C-alpha positions in Angstrom: 118.1 -58.5 166.7 115.7 -56.6 168.9 113.3 -58.2 171.3 110.2 -56.5 172.4 107.9 -57.4 175.3 104.6 -55.5 175.8 102.6 -55.3 179.0 99.9 -53.2 180.6 96.8 -54.3 178.7 93.5 -55.2 180.3 89.9 -54.5 180.7 88.8 -50.9 181.3 85.6 -49.0 181.3 84.8 -46.4 178.7 86.4 -43.1 179.7 89.1 -44.9 181.7 92.9 -45.0 181.2 95.6 -47.5 180.7 99.4 -47.3 180.2 101.1 -49.8 177.9 104.8 -50.6 178.2 107.2 -52.0 175.5 110.5 -53.1 177.0 113.3 -53.6 174.4 116.4 -55.7 174.6 119.1 -56.8 172.2 120.6 -54.4 169.6 118.5 -51.5 170.7 121.2 -49.0 169.7 120.3 -49.7 166.1 116.6 -48.8 166.5 115.4 -45.9 164.5 111.9 -45.6 165.7 109.4 -47.4 167.9 105.7 -47.4 167.6 102.4 -48.8 168.8 100.0 -50.5 166.4 96.7 -52.2 167.0 94.5 -54.8 165.4 90.9 -55.2 166.1 89.0 -58.4 165.2 88.3 -58.5 161.5 90.3 -55.4 160.8 93.7 -54.6 159.5 96.6 -53.7 161.8 96.9 -49.9 162.0 99.4 -47.4 163.3 98.5 -45.8 166.6 101.6 -43.7 167.6 105.3 -43.6 166.6 108.2 -42.0 168.3 111.4 -41.3 166.3 114.8 -39.8 167.2 116.6 -37.8 164.6 119.8 -36.2 165.8 119.1 -34.5 169.1 115.3 -34.3 168.4 112.5 -36.6 169.2 109.4 -36.6 167.0 106.0 -38.2 167.6 103.2 -39.0 165.2 99.6 -40.1 166.0 96.7 -41.6 164.3 93.9 -39.0 164.0 91.6 -41.3 166.0 93.8 -41.1 169.1 95.2 -37.5 168.9 94.6 -35.7 172.2 93.9 -38.9 174.0 97.0 -41.0 173.7 100.6 -40.1 174.4 103.7 -42.0 173.4 106.9 -41.5 175.3 110.3 -43.2 175.9 112.6 -43.8 178.8 116.0 -44.4 177.2 117.5 -45.4 180.6 115.0 -48.3 180.8 114.9 -49.0 177.1 111.1 -48.8 177.3 108.5 -47.0 175.3 105.1 -46.2 176.8 101.6 -45.5 175.5 99.5 -43.5 177.9 95.8 -44.0 176.8 93.2 -41.7 178.3 89.5 -41.3 177.6 89.3 -44.8 176.2 86.4 -45.7 173.9 85.0 -49.1 173.0 86.4 -48.7 169.5 89.9 -48.7 171.1 89.5 -52.3 171.8 92.2 -54.3 170.0 95.4 -56.2 170.4 98.2 -53.6 170.8 101.6 -54.3 169.3 104.9 -52.7 169.8 107.1 -52.3 166.7 110.8 -51.3 166.4 112.4 -50.3 163.1 116.1 -51.0 163.2 118.9 -51.2 160.6 118.5 -55.0 160.8 114.8 -55.0 160.0 111.4 -54.5 161.7 110.6 -56.2 165.0 107.3 -56.9 166.6 106.3 -57.8 170.1 103.7 -60.5 170.9 100.9 -58.0 171.6 98.8 -57.1 174.6 94.9 -57.1 174.7 93.1 -53.9 175.5 89.3 -54.2 176.0 87.2 -51.2 176.6 83.8 -52.2 177.8 81.2 -51.5 180.6 
């Protein structure tokens, strides 16, 4: 089992920045990858960014809509994954979820609201 807790959401003006955090606990050694997903009202949940470790390498993948603006990173000592969001746009408004893929299944956090509005 893996438990995930997101934090860092809030209200920000267009062009602003936010950093989301996803703290993991439990069987984190079994985690293959961790990612951020978002769901806006009336829309399907979509992938935002994923970070994966394969051997000694770390790989990241981003949705086209956030490339160059968002950065996913991980602090293994703190068992935490971050999403640095810059140059935020109103269309980034959504509930952001953290997801961990482990050998025991997929795990989701409870979500954190991000609202981009003037």
